A tleap script that builds the chain and sets N, CA, C and O, in Angstrom:
source leaprc.protein.ff14SB
mol = sequence {
  NMET LYS ASN LEU GLY GLN MET MET LYS GLN
  ALA GLN GLN MET GLN ALA LYS MET ALA GLU
  LEU GLN ALA ALA LEU ASP GLN ALA GLU VAL
  THR GLY GLN SER GLY GLY GLY MET VAL THR
  ILE VAL THR SER ALA LYS GLY ASP PRO LYS
  LYS VAL LYS ILE ASP PRO THR LEU ILE ASN
  PRO SER GLU ALA GLU VAL LEU GLU ASP LEU
  ILE VAL ALA ALA LEU ARG ASP ALA ARG GLN
  LYS GLY GLU ALA MET VAL GLN GLU GLU MET
  GLY LYS LEU THR GLY GLY LEU SER LEU PRO
  ALA GLY PHE LYS LEU PRO CPHE
}
set mol.1.N position { 29.578 28.750 13.082 }
set mol.1.CA position { 28.193 29.148 12.930 }
set mol.1.C position { 27.654 28.800 11.540 }
set mol.1.O position { 26.475 28.483 11.386 }
set mol.2.N position { 28.531 28.863 10.530 }
set mol.2.CA position { 28.096 28.550 9.180 }
set mol.2.C position { 27.619 27.102 9.086 }
set mol.2.O position { 26.635 26.822 8.402 }
set mol.3.N position { 28.304 26.180 9.764 }
set mol.3.CA position { 27.907 24.774 9.761 }
set mol.3.C position { 26.537 24.584 10.399 }
set mol.3.O position { 25.737 23.770 9.936 }
set mol.4.N position { 26.273 25.334 11.458 }
set mol.4.CA position { 24.980 25.233 12.135 }
set mol.4.C position { 23.866 25.690 11.193 }
set mol.4.O position { 22.813 25.056 11.123 }
set mol.5.N position { 24.092 26.766 10.482 }
set mol.5.CA position { 23.104 27.257 9.519 }
set mol.5.C position { 22.855 26.248 8.423 }
set mol.5.O position { 21.718 26.051 7.996 }
set mol.6.N position { 23.918 25.608 7.968 }
set mol.6.CA position { 23.809 24.579 6.930 }
set mol.6.C position { 23.009 23.380 7.456 }
set mol.6.O position { 22.159 22.833 6.752 }
set mol.7.N position { 23.290 22.982 8.691 }
set mol.7.CA position { 22.560 21.864 9.302 }
set mol.7.C position { 21.079 22.191 9.440 }
set mol.7.O position { 20.231 21.335 9.190 }
set mol.8.N position { 20.763 23.411 9.833 }
set mol.8.CA position { 19.360 23.810 9.983 }
set mol.8.C position { 18.649 23.772 8.626 }
set mol.8.O position { 17.502 23.336 8.529 }
set mol.9.N position { 19.335 24.230 7.593 }
set mol.9.CA position { 18.761 24.208 6.256 }
set mol.9.C position { 18.488 22.767 5.819 }
set mol.9.O position { 17.433 22.475 5.255 }
set mol.10.N position { 19.436 21.876 6.080 }
set mol.10.CA position { 19.258 20.468 5.729 }
set mol.10.C position { 18.108 19.849 6.518 }
set mol.10.O position { 17.344 19.043 5.988 }
set mol.11.N position { 17.993 20.232 7.786 }
set mol.11.CA position { 16.901 19.709 8.619 }
set mol.11.C position { 15.552 20.165 8.079 }
set mol.11.O position { 14.597 19.387 8.073 }
set mol.12.N position { 15.457 21.398 7.630 }
set mol.12.CA position { 14.209 21.903 7.071 }
set mol.12.C position { 13.871 21.180 5.768 }
set mol.12.O position { 12.709 20.863 5.512 }
set mol.13.N position { 14.887 20.921 4.948 }
set mol.13.CA position { 14.663 20.193 3.702 }
set mol.13.C position { 14.179 18.771 3.998 }
set mol.13.O position { 13.268 18.268 3.342 }
set mol.14.N position { 14.792 18.139 4.981 }
set mol.14.CA position { 14.397 16.782 5.371 }
set mol.14.C position { 12.958 16.781 5.873 }
set mol.14.O position { 12.189 15.874 5.559 }
set mol.15.N position { 12.598 17.788 6.646 }
set mol.15.CA position { 11.236 17.877 7.171 }
set mol.15.C position { 10.228 18.019 6.032 }
set mol.15.O position { 9.168 17.394 6.063 }
set mol.16.N position { 10.547 18.826 5.038 }
set mol.16.CA position { 9.646 18.994 3.896 }
set mol.16.C position { 9.523 17.686 3.124 }
set mol.16.O position { 8.428 17.318 2.698 }
set mol.17.N position { 10.628 16.987 2.943 }
set mol.17.CA position { 10.593 15.711 2.225 }
set mol.17.C position { 9.794 14.680 3.011 }
set mol.17.O position { 9.082 13.867 2.422 }
set mol.18.N position { 9.907 14.707 4.343 }
set mol.18.CA position { 9.138 13.763 5.162 }
set mol.18.C position { 7.647 14.028 5.052 }
set mol.18.O position { 6.851 13.090 5.023 }
set mol.19.N position { 7.262 15.294 4.991 }
set mol.19.CA position { 5.845 15.630 4.833 }
set mol.19.C position { 5.337 15.110 3.490 }
set mol.19.O position { 4.230 14.579 3.406 }
set mol.20.N position { 6.146 15.262 2.440 }
set mol.20.CA position { 5.764 14.741 1.125 }
set mol.20.C position { 5.647 13.222 1.167 }
set mol.20.O position { 4.716 12.650 0.601 }
set mol.21.N position { 6.597 12.571 1.841 }
set mol.21.CA position { 6.584 11.112 1.946 }
set mol.21.C position { 5.345 10.635 2.696 }
set mol.21.O position { 4.714 9.659 2.291 }
set mol.22.N position { 4.996 11.312 3.779 }
set mol.22.CA position { 3.805 10.926 4.536 }
set mol.22.C position { 2.554 11.009 3.672 }
set mol.22.O position { 1.704 10.121 3.720 }
set mol.23.N position { 2.439 12.073 2.880 }
set mol.23.CA position { 1.284 12.222 1.993 }
set mol.23.C position { 1.278 11.109 0.942 }
set mol.23.O position { 0.229 10.547 0.629 }
set mol.24.N position { 2.445 10.802 0.406 }
set mol.24.CA position { 2.536 9.740 -0.601 }
set mol.24.C position { 2.174 8.390 -0.005 }
set mol.24.O position { 1.483 7.599 -0.647 }
set mol.25.N position { 2.627 8.114 1.213 }
set mol.25.CA position { 2.320 6.839 1.861 }
set mol.25.C position { 0.843 6.726 2.203 }
set mol.25.O position { 0.292 5.626 2.245 }
set mol.26.N position { 0.210 7.849 2.445 }
set mol.26.CA position { -1.219 7.834 2.720 }
set mol.26.C position { -2.007 7.469 1.456 }
set mol.26.O position { -3.077 6.866 1.540 }
set mol.27.N position { -1.478 7.833 0.302 }
set mol.27.CA position { -2.126 7.540 -0.971 }
set mol.27.C position { -1.737 6.169 -1.523 }
set mol.27.O position { -2.513 5.554 -2.254 }
set mol.28.N position { -0.541 5.686 -1.178 }
set mol.28.CA position { -0.069 4.390 -1.682 }
set mol.28.C position { -0.936 3.274 -1.115 }
set mol.28.O position { -1.374 3.333 0.034 }
set mol.29.N position { -1.175 2.269 -1.928 }
set mol.29.CA position { -1.995 1.151 -1.486 }
set mol.29.C position { -1.186 -0.132 -1.446 }
set mol.29.O position { -0.346 -0.381 -2.311 }
set mol.30.N position { -1.449 -0.936 -0.437 }
set mol.30.CA position { -0.878 -2.278 -0.346 }
set mol.30.C position { -2.043 -3.252 -0.220 }
set mol.30.O position { -3.089 -2.925 0.339 }
set mol.31.N position { -1.840 -4.453 -0.751 }
set mol.31.CA position { -2.895 -5.456 -0.741 }
set mol.31.C position { -2.453 -6.652 0.081 }
set mol.31.O position { -1.401 -7.242 -0.167 }
set mol.32.N position { -3.268 -6.998 1.056 }
set mol.32.CA position { -3.029 -8.190 1.860 }
set mol.32.C position { -4.026 -9.257 1.473 }
set mol.32.O position { -5.187 -8.968 1.182 }
set mol.33.N position { -3.556 -10.510 1.472 }
set mol.33.CA position { -4.439 -11.610 1.101 }
set mol.33.C position { -4.303 -12.750 2.097 }
set mol.33.O position { -3.293 -12.894 2.786 }
set mol.34.N position { -5.348 -13.547 2.146 }
set mol.34.CA position { -5.307 -14.783 2.936 }
set mol.34.C position { -6.228 -15.793 2.264 }
set mol.34.O position { -7.027 -15.450 1.392 }
set mol.35.N position { -6.098 -17.030 2.686 }
set mol.35.CA position { -6.938 -18.084 2.128 }
set mol.35.C position { -6.724 -18.251 0.634 }
set mol.35.O position { -7.668 -18.516 -0.111 }
set mol.36.N position { -5.484 -18.096 0.199 }
set mol.36.CA position { -5.193 -18.252 -1.221 }
set mol.36.C position { -5.870 -17.200 -2.081 }
set mol.36.O position { -6.209 -17.458 -3.236 }
set mol.37.N position { -6.069 -16.011 -1.519 }
set mol.37.CA position { -6.692 -14.919 -2.269 }
set mol.37.C position { -8.194 -14.836 -2.101 }
set mol.37.O position { -8.847 -14.012 -2.741 }
set mol.38.N position { -8.749 -15.682 -1.247 }
set mol.38.CA position { -10.201 -15.660 -1.049 }
set mol.38.C position { -10.634 -14.424 -0.261 }
set mol.38.O position { -11.771 -13.969 -0.388 }
set mol.39.N position { -9.725 -13.883 0.553 }
set mol.39.CA position { -9.975 -12.630 1.263 }
set mol.39.C position { -8.854 -11.684 0.878 }
set mol.39.O position { -7.675 -12.001 1.037 }
set mol.40.N position { -9.235 -10.514 0.368 }
set mol.40.CA position { -8.270 -9.504 -0.035 }
set mol.40.C position { -8.637 -8.199 0.650 }
set mol.40.O position { -9.798 -7.789 0.648 }
set mol.41.N position { -7.630 -7.544 1.240 }
set mol.41.CA position { -7.847 -6.259 1.896 }
set mol.41.C position { -6.822 -5.282 1.358 }
set mol.41.O position { -5.626 -5.570 1.320 }
set mol.42.N position { -7.307 -4.122 0.943 }
set mol.42.CA position { -6.438 -3.052 0.452 }
set mol.42.C position { -6.391 -1.987 1.543 }
set mol.42.O position { -7.425 -1.548 2.046 }
set mol.43.N position { -5.172 -1.579 1.901 }
set mol.43.CA position { -4.986 -0.521 2.894 }
set mol.43.C position { -4.014 0.510 2.334 }
set mol.43.O position { -3.359 0.284 1.317 }
set mol.44.N position { -3.938 1.644 3.020 }
set mol.44.CA position { -2.875 2.589 2.696 }
set mol.44.C position { -1.588 1.999 3.256 }
set mol.44.O position { -1.632 1.083 4.077 }
set mol.45.N position { -0.462 2.507 2.828 }
set mol.45.CA position { 0.812 2.020 3.349 }
set mol.45.C position { 0.923 2.293 4.847 }
set mol.45.O position { 1.721 1.663 5.541 }
set mol.46.N position { 0.129 3.222 5.336 }
set mol.46.CA position { 0.137 3.535 6.767 }
set mol.46.C position { -0.855 2.684 7.554 }
set mol.46.O position { -0.973 2.827 8.771 }
set mol.47.N position { -1.581 1.782 6.846 }
set mol.47.CA position { -2.442 0.828 7.532 }
set mol.47.C position { -3.919 1.157 7.578 }
set mol.47.O position { -4.688 0.414 8.188 }
set mol.48.N position { -4.342 2.245 6.954 }
set mol.48.CA position { -5.755 2.591 6.959 }
set mol.48.C position { -6.507 1.719 5.945 }
set mol.48.O position { -6.202 1.771 4.754 }
set mol.49.N position { -7.482 0.921 6.394 }
set mol.49.CA position { -8.226 0.055 5.472 }
set mol.49.C position { -8.978 0.872 4.434 }
set mol.49.O position { -9.560 1.912 4.742 }
set mol.50.N position { -8.957 0.379 3.186 }
set mol.50.CA position { -9.652 1.068 2.097 }
set mol.50.C position { -10.701 0.190 1.426 }
set mol.50.O position { -11.760 0.675 1.027 }
set mol.51.N position { -10.401 -1.117 1.302 }
set mol.51.CA position { -11.322 -1.989 0.577 }
set mol.51.C position { -11.173 -3.426 1.081 }
set mol.51.O position { -10.075 -3.868 1.422 }
set mol.52.N position { -12.285 -4.139 1.120 }
set mol.52.CA position { -12.288 -5.551 1.495 }
set mol.52.C position { -13.036 -6.319 0.406 }
set mol.52.O position { -14.113 -5.911 -0.029 }
set mol.53.N position { -12.451 -7.435 -0.027 }
set mol.53.CA position { -13.116 -8.299 -1.003 }
set mol.53.C position { -13.118 -9.713 -0.441 }
set mol.53.O position { -12.076 -10.240 -0.050 }
set mol.54.N position { -14.300 -10.322 -0.405 }
set mol.54.CA position { -14.461 -11.667 0.151 }
set mol.54.C position { -15.103 -12.553 -0.911 }
set mol.54.O position { -16.134 -12.205 -1.487 }
set mol.55.N position { -14.488 -13.683 -1.156 }
set mol.55.CA position { -15.036 -14.655 -2.098 }
set mol.55.C position { -16.403 -15.100 -1.564 }
set mol.55.O position { -16.506 -15.509 -0.408 }
set mol.56.N position { -17.444 -15.024 -2.386 }
set mol.56.CA position { -18.798 -15.365 -1.921 }
set mol.56.C position { -18.927 -16.775 -1.341 }
set mol.56.O position { -19.813 -17.024 -0.523 }
set mol.57.N position { -18.063 -17.694 -1.752 }
set mol.57.CA position { -18.166 -19.055 -1.223 }
set mol.57.C position { -17.815 -19.115 0.265 }
set mol.57.O position { -18.128 -20.099 0.936 }
set mol.58.N position { -17.170 -18.075 0.781 }
set mol.58.CA position { -16.812 -18.048 2.199 }
set mol.58.C position { -17.955 -17.556 3.090 }
set mol.58.O position { -17.903 -17.702 4.311 }
set mol.59.N position { -18.969 -16.982 2.482 }
set mol.59.CA position { -20.045 -16.384 3.267 }
set mol.59.C position { -21.061 -17.466 3.617 }
set mol.59.O position { -22.049 -17.690 2.917 }
set mol.60.N position { -20.774 -18.112 4.714 }
set mol.60.CA position { -21.607 -19.206 5.215 }
set mol.60.C position { -21.703 -18.997 6.725 }
set mol.60.O position { -20.688 -19.061 7.418 }
set mol.61.N position { -22.906 -18.750 7.245 }
set mol.61.CA position { -23.049 -18.473 8.676 }
set mol.61.C position { -22.409 -19.522 9.586 }
set mol.61.O position { -21.936 -19.186 10.672 }
set mol.62.N position { -22.387 -20.769 9.165 }
set mol.62.CA position { -21.810 -21.800 10.029 }
set mol.62.C position { -20.281 -21.757 10.033 }
set mol.62.O position { -19.651 -22.410 10.865 }
set mol.63.N position { -19.681 -21.002 9.121 }
set mol.63.CA position { -18.219 -20.896 9.057 }
set mol.63.C position { -17.754 -19.461 9.280 }
set mol.63.O position { -16.732 -19.048 8.733 }
set mol.64.N position { -18.488 -18.712 10.068 }
set mol.64.CA position { -18.150 -17.312 10.335 }
set mol.64.C position { -16.769 -17.176 10.965 }
set mol.64.O position { -16.040 -16.233 10.658 }
set mol.65.N position { -16.406 -18.101 11.837 }
set mol.65.CA position { -15.114 -18.022 12.512 }
set mol.65.C position { -13.956 -18.133 11.517 }
set mol.65.O position { -12.945 -17.447 11.670 }
set mol.66.N position { -14.091 -18.979 10.513 }
set mol.66.CA position { -13.060 -19.123 9.481 }
set mol.66.C position { -12.909 -17.804 8.728 }
set mol.66.O position { -11.791 -17.342 8.496 }
set mol.67.N position { -14.022 -17.206 8.352 }
set mol.67.CA position { -13.996 -15.930 7.640 }
set mol.67.C position { -13.353 -14.841 8.499 }
set mol.67.O position { -12.548 -14.054 8.000 }
set mol.68.N position { -13.696 -14.791 9.765 }
set mol.68.CA position { -13.103 -13.814 10.679 }
set mol.68.C position { -11.585 -13.980 10.744 }
set mol.68.O position { -10.848 -12.996 10.697 }
set mol.69.N position { -11.123 -15.220 10.852 }
set mol.69.CA position { -9.688 -15.485 10.902 }
set mol.69.C position { -8.992 -15.063 9.603 }
set mol.69.O position { -7.885 -14.526 9.634 }
set mol.70.N position { -9.637 -15.305 8.480 }
set mol.70.CA position { -9.053 -14.919 7.195 }
set mol.70.C position { -8.972 -13.403 7.044 }
set mol.70.O position { -8.017 -12.888 6.464 }
set mol.71.N position { -9.960 -12.692 7.559 }
set mol.71.CA position { -9.926 -11.227 7.508 }
set mol.71.C position { -8.773 -10.699 8.349 }
set mol.71.O position { -8.045 -9.806 7.914 }
set mol.72.N position { -8.603 -11.238 9.538 }
set mol.72.CA position { -7.496 -10.828 10.403 }
set mol.72.C position { -6.154 -11.118 9.728 }
set mol.72.O position { -5.244 -10.290 9.763 }
set mol.73.N position { -6.040 -12.286 9.119 }
set mol.73.CA position { -4.788 -12.651 8.450 }
set mol.73.C position { -4.498 -11.723 7.270 }
set mol.73.O position { -3.349 -11.339 7.055 }
set mol.74.N position { -5.525 -11.360 6.510 }
set mol.74.CA position { -5.332 -10.457 5.376 }
set mol.74.C position { -4.941 -9.057 5.853 }
set mol.74.O position { -4.096 -8.404 5.242 }
set mol.75.N position { -5.555 -8.601 6.941 }
set mol.75.CA position { -5.167 -7.304 7.509 }
set mol.75.C position { -3.713 -7.328 7.973 }
set mol.75.O position { -2.969 -6.375 7.744 }
set mol.76.N position { -3.315 -8.402 8.616 }
set mol.76.CA position { -1.939 -8.538 9.090 }
set mol.76.C position { -0.960 -8.518 7.903 }
set mol.76.O position { 0.090 -7.879 7.968 }
set mol.77.N position { -1.314 -9.215 6.835 }
set mol.77.CA position { -0.473 -9.259 5.643 }
set mol.77.C position { -0.335 -7.862 5.037 }
set mol.77.O position { 0.766 -7.460 4.662 }
set mol.78.N position { -1.430 -7.124 4.939 }
set mol.78.CA position { -1.388 -5.765 4.392 }
set mol.78.C position { -0.554 -4.852 5.286 }
set mol.78.O position { 0.220 -4.035 4.789 }
set mol.79.N position { -0.709 -4.989 6.607 }
set mol.79.CA position { 0.062 -4.151 7.531 }
set mol.79.C position { 1.555 -4.400 7.376 }
set mol.79.O position { 2.346 -3.457 7.341 }
set mol.80.N position { 1.940 -5.667 7.285 }
set mol.80.CA position { 3.355 -6.003 7.137 }
set mol.80.C position { 3.919 -5.446 5.834 }
set mol.80.O position { 5.043 -4.946 5.805 }
set mol.81.N position { 3.147 -5.533 4.764 }
set mol.81.CA position { 3.596 -4.985 3.484 }
set mol.81.C position { 3.708 -3.465 3.563 }
set mol.81.O position { 4.635 -2.875 3.009 }
set mol.82.N position { 2.758 -2.838 4.253 }
set mol.82.CA position { 2.815 -1.382 4.430 }
set mol.82.C position { 4.024 -0.955 5.228 }
set mol.82.O position { 4.684 0.024 4.882 }
set mol.83.N position { 4.325 -1.684 6.299 }
set mol.83.CA position { 5.500 -1.364 7.115 }
set mol.83.C position { 6.785 -1.513 6.304 }
set mol.83.O position { 7.707 -0.708 6.436 }
set mol.84.N position { 6.838 -2.545 5.465 }
set mol.84.CA position { 8.015 -2.739 4.614 }
set mol.84.C position { 8.158 -1.582 3.633 }
set mol.84.O position { 9.269 -1.117 3.376 }
set mol.85.N position { 7.032 -1.114 3.082 }
set mol.85.CA position { 7.076 0.004 2.149 }
set mol.85.C position { 7.557 1.273 2.853 }
set mol.85.O position { 8.364 2.024 2.306 }
set mol.86.N position { 7.058 1.507 4.065 }
set mol.86.CA position { 7.474 2.682 4.831 }
set mol.86.C position { 8.973 2.624 5.096 }
set mol.86.O position { 9.670 3.623 4.914 }
set mol.87.N position { 9.480 1.467 5.523 }
set mol.87.CA position { 10.911 1.323 5.801 }
set mol.87.C position { 11.743 1.578 4.555 }
set mol.87.O position { 12.773 2.250 4.618 }
set mol.88.N position { 11.303 1.047 3.432 }
set mol.88.CA position { 12.037 1.224 2.184 }
set mol.88.C position { 12.077 2.704 1.787 }
set mol.88.O position { 13.131 3.227 1.427 }
set mol.89.N position { 10.929 3.367 1.855 }
set mol.89.CA position { 10.865 4.771 1.468 }
set mol.89.C position { 11.647 5.652 2.437 }
set mol.89.O position { 12.283 6.621 2.022 }
set mol.90.N position { 11.604 5.319 3.724 }
set mol.90.CA position { 12.369 6.096 4.701 }
set mol.90.C position { 13.863 5.921 4.456 }
set mol.90.O position { 14.634 6.870 4.602 }
set mol.91.N position { 14.273 4.713 4.086 }
set mol.91.CA position { 15.677 4.464 3.778 }
set mol.91.C position { 16.140 5.312 2.611 }
set mol.91.O position { 17.259 5.825 2.609 }
set mol.92.N position { 15.272 5.459 1.614 }
set mol.92.CA position { 15.601 6.308 0.468 }
set mol.92.C position { 15.727 7.764 0.901 }
set mol.92.O position { 16.630 8.479 0.466 }
set mol.93.N position { 14.811 8.191 1.761 }
set mol.93.CA position { 14.783 9.589 2.196 }
set mol.93.C position { 15.991 9.937 3.051 }
set mol.93.O position { 16.622 10.977 2.858 }
set mol.94.N position { 16.307 9.065 3.991 }
set mol.94.CA position { 17.401 9.377 4.911 }
set mol.94.C position { 18.764 9.074 4.311 }
set mol.94.O position { 19.789 9.485 4.856 }
set mol.95.N position { 18.783 8.361 3.198 }
set mol.95.CA position { 20.044 8.088 2.524 }
set mol.95.C position { 21.057 7.395 3.406 }
set mol.95.O position { 22.246 7.712 3.356 }
set mol.96.N position { 20.606 6.458 4.208 }
set mol.96.CA position { 21.521 5.716 5.068 }
set mol.96.C position { 21.903 6.467 6.334 }
set mol.96.O position { 22.827 6.058 7.038 }
set mol.97.N position { 21.211 7.554 6.635 }
set mol.97.CA position { 21.480 8.321 7.839 }
set mol.97.C position { 21.317 7.419 9.056 }
set mol.97.O position { 20.277 6.779 9.218 }
set mol.98.N position { 22.314 7.363 9.896 }
set mol.98.CA position { 22.231 6.539 11.105 }
set mol.98.C position { 21.459 7.289 12.180 }
set mol.98.O position { 21.874 8.349 12.650 }
set mol.99.N position { 20.335 6.713 12.552 }
set mol.99.CA position { 19.536 7.293 13.627 }
set mol.99.C position { 19.769 6.476 14.889 }
set mol.99.O position { 20.008 5.271 14.813 }
set mol.100.N position { 19.701 7.119 16.044 }
set mol.100.CA position { 19.896 6.386 17.296 }
set mol.100.C position { 18.879 5.265 17.457 }
set mol.100.O position { 17.753 5.376 16.972 }
set mol.101.N position { 19.257 4.203 18.124 }
set mol.101.CA position { 18.368 3.069 18.366 }
set mol.101.C position { 17.104 3.552 19.062 }
set mol.101.O position { 17.170 4.327 20.017 }
set mol.102.N position { 15.963 3.096 18.585 }
set mol.102.CA position { 14.695 3.462 19.176 }
set mol.102.C position { 14.142 4.792 18.701 }
set mol.102.O position { 13.038 5.173 19.087 }
set mol.103.N position { 14.888 5.503 17.871 }
set mol.103.CA position { 14.438 6.798 17.364 }
set mol.103.C position { 13.338 6.570 16.340 }
set mol.103.O position { 13.548 5.864 15.353 }
set mol.104.N position { 12.183 7.150 16.561 }
set mol.104.CA position { 11.057 6.985 15.657 }
set mol.104.C position { 10.788 8.297 14.948 }
set mol.104.O position { 10.711 9.358 15.567 }
set mol.105.N position { 10.647 8.200 13.631 }
set mol.105.CA position { 10.264 9.382 12.864 }
set mol.105.C position { 8.757 9.496 12.938 }
set mol.105.O position { 8.079 8.522 13.264 }
set mol.106.N position { 8.212 10.687 12.637 }
set mol.106.CA position { 6.793 10.947 12.926 }
set mol.106.C position { 5.773 10.210 12.090 }
set mol.106.O position { 4.959 10.844 11.419 }
set mol.107.N position { 5.791 8.874 12.108 }
set mol.107.CA position { 4.695 8.060 11.589 }
set mol.107.C position { 5.030 6.656 11.755 }
set mol.107.O position { 4.242 5.786 11.383 }
savepdb mol mol.pdb
quit
């Protein structure tokens, strides 16, 4: 029974640390770029867009499709960087804890 109590205590500590990590990831920013930096998008590490910067030379009605593609590419780049940050931080938190395949933590 003592081991079970210890495990429950560790689980509660892990839960508190995960809540702190989620808050930190919501505040952390990642920057995605495309077109050699002509389109820059800043998001939270969890993927929430925060800021978009577009080089004025791209704002040409006849090239709207190019601009649209660059925005999508910059969002994709920011998302990938955010996912990498989440994985890195989760690895630190779990300390190499082996989780079952397909097990998703709450975010």
